[in-house]
VEXDREN-2710 file (C-alpha; in Angstrom, 1 decimal):
% VEXDREN-2710
k/r/px/py/pz
1/MET/71.9/-70.7/6.8
2/GLN/68.9/-68.2/5.4
3/HIS/71.0/-66.3/2.9
4/PHE/67.9/-64.1/1.5
5/GLU/64.3/-63.2/2.4
6/ASN/61.5/-64.9/0.6
7/TRP/59.7/-62.2/-0.6
8/GLU/59.3/-59.9/-3.6
9/TYR/58.8/-55.8/-4.2
10/ASP/55.6/-55.0/-5.4
11/ILE/56.8/-53.0/-8.8
12/ASN/53.3/-50.9/-8.4
13/ASP/53.3/-49.8/-5.2
14/PRO/53.6/-46.2/-4.7
15/SER/55.8/-45.9/-1.8
16/LEU/58.6/-47.9/-3.4
17/VAL/57.8/-46.0/-6.7
18/SER/58.7/-42.9/-4.2
19/VAL/61.6/-44.5/-3.3
20/CYS/63.7/-45.9/-6.0
21/ASP/65.6/-42.8/-8.1
22/GLU/65.9/-40.7/-5.1
23/LEU/69.8/-39.9/-5.1
24/PRO/71.2/-36.6/-5.5
25/LEU/73.9/-36.3/-8.8
26/TRP/75.6/-33.9/-6.4
27/SER/76.5/-36.6/-4.2
28/ALA/76.7/-39.4/-6.4
29/PRO/80.8/-38.8/-7.7
30/PHE/82.0/-38.2/-4.0
31/GLY/80.0/-41.0/-2.5
32/LEU/81.2/-43.4/-5.8
33/LYS/85.0/-42.7/-4.6
34/LEU/84.2/-43.3/-0.7
35/LEU/82.5/-46.9/-2.0
36/ASP/85.3/-48.1/-4.0
37/THR/87.7/-47.1/-1.2
38/ILE/86.2/-48.7/2.1
39/GLU/87.5/-52.4/3.2
40/TYR/84.7/-54.5/2.8
41/ARG/84.7/-57.0/5.8
42/PRO/81.8/-59.2/7.7
43/ASP/80.5/-58.0/11.2
44/MET/81.7/-54.3/11.6
45/ASN/79.5/-51.5/13.4
46/VAL/79.7/-48.8/10.7
47/LEU/78.8/-44.9/10.9
48/ASP/77.9/-42.7/7.9
49/ILE/77.9/-38.7/9.2
50/GLY/75.8/-36.2/7.8
51/CYS/73.8/-39.1/6.2
52/GLY/71.0/-36.8/4.6
53/THR/68.5/-38.6/2.8
54/GLY/70.3/-42.1/2.7
55/PHE/73.1/-41.8/0.1
56/PRO/75.8/-43.9/0.7
57/LEU/74.3/-44.6/4.1
58/LEU/71.6/-47.2/2.3
59/GLU/74.0/-48.4/-0.5
60/LEU/76.4/-49.3/2.1
61/ALA/74.0/-51.2/4.3
62/GLY/73.1/-53.6/1.0
63/ARG/76.8/-54.1/0.0
64/LEU/78.2/-55.3/3.4
65/GLY/74.9/-56.8/4.0
66/ARG/73.1/-58.8/7.4
67/SER/76.4/-59.4/9.2
68/CYS/77.0/-55.8/9.4
69/ARG/75.3/-53.1/11.5
70/VAL/75.5/-49.7/10.0
71/TYR/74.6/-45.9/11.5
72/GLY/73.9/-42.7/10.4
73/ILE/73.3/-39.4/12.1
74/ASP/72.3/-36.0/10.9
75/PRO/70.9/-33.3/12.1
76/TRP/68.5/-32.9/9.1
77/LYS/65.4/-34.2/11.0
78/THR/63.0/-34.3/7.9
79/ALA/66.0/-36.1/6.0
80/VAL/66.2/-39.0/9.3
81/GLU/62.5/-39.4/8.4
82/ARG/62.7/-39.7/4.8
83/ILE/65.5/-42.7/5.4
84/ARG/63.2/-44.5/8.1
85/LEU/60.4/-44.3/5.4
86/LYS/63.0/-46.4/2.9
87/LEU/64.2/-48.3/5.7
88/LYS/60.2/-49.4/5.6
89/VAL/59.9/-49.7/2.0
90/TRP/63.0/-51.8/1.4
91/LYS/62.7/-53.8/4.5
92/ILE/66.3/-53.1/5.5
93/GLN/66.9/-54.5/9.0
94/ASN/70.5/-53.7/9.7
95/VAL/70.3/-49.5/9.5
96/GLU/69.8/-47.4/12.6
97/VAL/69.3/-43.8/11.8
98/ILE/69.7/-41.0/14.0
99/HIS/68.8/-37.5/14.5
100/GLY/71.7/-35.5/15.8
101/VAL/75.0/-33.7/15.6
102/ALA/78.3/-35.2/15.2
103/GLU/79.7/-33.1/17.8
104/ARG/78.2/-35.0/20.1
105/MET/77.5/-38.8/19.1
106/PRO/75.6/-41.2/21.6
107/PHE/77.9/-44.2/21.0
108/ASP/80.2/-46.0/23.3
109/ASP/84.0/-45.5/23.1
110/ARG/85.6/-47.6/20.5
111/PHE/82.2/-48.7/18.6
112/PHE/82.8/-48.5/14.9
113/HIS/85.0/-50.3/12.6
114/LEU/84.0/-48.2/9.7
115/ILE/83.4/-44.5/9.5
116/VAL/82.4/-42.9/6.5
117/SER/81.3/-39.2/5.9
118/ASN/80.5/-38.2/1.7
119/ASN/81.0/-34.4/1.8
120/GLY/80.1/-34.0/5.4
121/ILE/82.9/-33.7/7.8
122/ASN/83.3/-29.9/5.7
123/ASN/79.9/-29.2/6.2
124/VAL/79.7/-29.3/10.3
125/ASP/80.0/-26.3/12.7
126/ASP/82.9/-27.4/14.2
127/PRO/85.1/-30.5/12.5
128/GLU/87.6/-30.4/14.6
129/GLU/85.1/-31.7/17.4
130/VAL/83.6/-33.8/15.1
131/LEU/87.1/-35.9/14.3
132/SER/87.5/-36.0/18.1
133/GLU/84.2/-37.7/18.4
134/CYS/85.3/-40.0/15.3
135/PHE/88.4/-41.3/17.0
136/ARG/86.9/-41.6/20.3
137/VAL/84.0/-43.9/19.1
138/ALA/86.7/-45.9/16.2
139/ARG/88.2/-49.3/17.4
140/PRO/91.7/-49.4/17.1
141/GLY/92.7/-50.0/13.4
142/CYS/89.2/-48.3/12.4
143/GLN/89.1/-47.4/9.0
144/LEU/87.9/-43.5/8.1
145/VAL/87.2/-42.7/5.2
146/VAL/86.3/-39.0/4.1
147/THR/85.0/-37.1/0.6
148/VAL/85.4/-32.9/0.5
149/ASN/85.2/-30.7/-2.1
150/LEU/87.8/-28.7/-2.6
151/PRO/88.1/-24.8/-2.8
152/ASP/87.9/-24.5/-6.3
153/THR/84.5/-26.0/-6.5
154/MET/82.9/-24.1/-9.4
155/ILE/85.5/-21.4/-9.8
156/GLU/84.2/-20.6/-13.3
157/PHE/80.9/-19.5/-11.5
158/TYR/82.9/-17.3/-8.6
159/ASN/85.5/-15.9/-11.1
160/MET/82.0/-14.2/-13.0
161/TYR/80.4/-13.5/-9.4
162/GLU/83.8/-11.7/-8.1
163/GLU/84.1/-9.7/-11.7
164/THR/80.2/-8.5/-10.8
165/LEU/80.9/-7.7/-7.7
166/GLN/84.1/-5.7/-8.6
167/LYS/82.5/-4.0/-11.8
168/LEU/79.2/-2.8/-8.7
169/GLY/82.2/-1.5/-6.7
170/LYS/80.9/-3.4/-3.9
171/THR/84.7/-4.9/-3.1
172/LYS/83.1/-5.9/0.8
173/GLU/81.5/-8.1/-1.0
174/VAL/83.9/-10.1/-2.7
175/ALA/85.7/-10.7/0.9
176/LYS/82.2/-12.1/2.3
177/MET/82.6/-14.3/-0.6
178/ASN/86.1/-15.4/-0.5
179/GLU/84.9/-16.1/3.5
180/HIS/82.0/-18.0/2.4
181/ILE/84.3/-20.2/0.1
182/SER/86.7/-20.9/3.1
183/ALA/84.2/-21.1/5.7
184/ARG/83.0/-24.5/3.9
185/ARG/85.9/-25.4/1.3
186/LYS/89.2/-26.5/2.8
187/PRO/92.6/-26.5/1.7
188/LEU/93.4/-30.5/0.9
189/ASP/96.4/-29.9/3.8
190/ALA/94.2/-28.5/6.0
191/THR/91.6/-31.2/6.0
192/LYS/94.7/-34.0/6.0
193/LYS/96.0/-31.9/8.6
194/MET/92.6/-32.1/11.3
195/LEU/92.7/-36.2/10.5
196/ILE/96.4/-36.2/11.9
197/ASP/95.6/-33.8/14.6
198/ALA/92.5/-36.3/15.4
199/GLY/95.3/-39.1/15.8
200/PHE/94.2/-40.8/12.4
201/GLU/96.9/-42.0/10.2
202/LEU/96.6/-41.0/6.4
203/ILE/96.9/-44.1/4.6
204/ASN/95.7/-42.8/0.9
205/VAL/94.1/-39.5/-0.6
206/VAL/92.6/-39.9/-4.3
207/GLU/91.9/-36.7/-6.5
208/ASP/89.4/-36.2/-8.7
209/SER/87.1/-33.4/-10.4
210/PHE/84.0/-33.9/-12.8
211/LYS/81.8/-31.6/-14.4
212/MET/78.3/-29.7/-14.0
213/LYS/77.2/-28.1/-17.0
214/PHE/74.4/-26.2/-17.6
215/LEU/72.7/-24.8/-21.2
216/ASP/73.2/-21.0/-19.4
217/GLY/73.1/-19.2/-16.1
218/SER/69.4/-18.5/-16.2
219/ALA/69.5/-22.3/-16.0
220/LEU/72.0/-22.9/-13.4
221/MET/69.9/-20.4/-11.1
222/GLN/66.5/-22.4/-11.9
223/HIS/68.3/-25.5/-11.0
224/PRO/66.7/-27.7/-8.0
225/SER/70.1/-28.7/-6.6
226/ILE/71.5/-25.1/-6.6
227/LYS/68.7/-23.8/-5.6
228/LEU/68.2/-26.0/-2.5
229/ALA/71.7/-25.9/-1.4
230/PHE/73.7/-22.8/-3.0
231/LEU/71.2/-20.3/-4.3
232/GLU/70.6/-18.7/-0.5
233/PRO/74.4/-18.7/0.6
234/TRP/75.2/-16.9/-2.7
235/LYS/72.8/-14.3/-2.0
236/GLY/73.8/-14.5/1.8
237/ILE/76.9/-12.5/0.4
238/LEU/74.8/-9.2/-0.7
239/GLN/72.6/-6.9/1.3
240/GLU/69.4/-7.9/0.6
241/ASN/68.3/-4.8/-1.5
242/ASP/71.4/-5.4/-3.6
243/VAL/70.2/-9.1/-4.5
244/GLU/68.2/-8.4/-7.8
245/GLU/71.0/-6.1/-9.5
246/VAL/73.6/-8.1/-8.5
247/PHE/72.1/-10.7/-9.8
248/GLY/70.3/-9.6/-13.0
249/HIS/74.3/-8.5/-13.5
250/LEU/75.6/-11.7/-12.5
251/VAL/73.3/-13.7/-14.6
252/ASP/74.1/-11.7/-17.7
253/ARG/77.7/-12.3/-17.5
254/LEU/76.8/-16.1/-17.3
255/ASN/74.6/-16.5/-20.3
256/SER/77.0/-14.2/-22.2
257/TYR/79.7/-16.5/-21.1
258/ALA/77.5/-20.2/-22.0
259/ASN/76.7/-18.1/-25.6
260/ALA/80.1/-17.8/-26.7
261/LYS/81.1/-21.5/-25.1
262/GLY/78.2/-23.2/-26.0
263/GLU/77.4/-23.9/-22.5
264/LEU/78.0/-23.3/-18.7
265/SER/80.6/-26.0/-17.5
266/LEU/81.7/-26.0/-13.5
267/THR/83.8/-27.6/-12.2
268/VAL/84.0/-29.9/-9.0
269/PRO/87.4/-30.6/-8.1
270/LEU/87.2/-33.1/-4.5
271/ALA/89.4/-35.5/-2.8
272/CYS/88.8/-39.2/-0.9
273/ILE/90.8/-39.1/1.8
274/ASP/91.0/-42.5/3.4
275/SER/92.4/-42.8/6.8
276/ARG/93.1/-45.2/10.1
277/LYS/93.0/-45.0/13.6
278/LYS/96.1/-45.1/15.5
END
């Protein structure tokens, strides 16, 4: 049996360079917990829900090897195309990636031995329907591992955002901010209940947290990951004509806090939930 391919990567190939350092640091702390939790067994069908640009999908494929077939699904078409480029460049042959939504998955019943979602279940439109689909496509005994960020994510920022809104007399916007938080960051007990209601047995839950540190509020607002995933929802809490004023006050408050503390440190609590299909 041949255990390795008889070829080498060309380190001067621009396409290789373009994919070899592409791992979002936001996803990494969640994903490392997930990768430590899954059971590594041969001959598995594996699914990554909300695979984004390929983490941990491609890492799973590499760690599990050729005996396993790894599938990813994501509604972000351009990200799916990016994964396909990575598969070609890395010459990965045990992965199939699908552009679609997890509420309607194109897989047979009882197909998967392992299902993972790295901070993805809490960002779908209908998590209950997604978990119902997970139960449908999971074999008996299938391991389901999900990571989620919790309601106190970046609580230091949101406290200062709320203080700014209160100071400017925007109490309705405070309510909208809290709705924004609860829409994507369910309490851990609520997520566990959804898993149980979907038919999964909880095996273990690990809670942890990490810090995102910035020089100040100005740096925070210009950070690429913040601009990509957070800034527009933060602004969406406000009326369009209020954005400049509110964010001007907010950044000043964040900068004052950072100046007093020596940095702007934001806490991101997370949970990694290990479960099985009964």
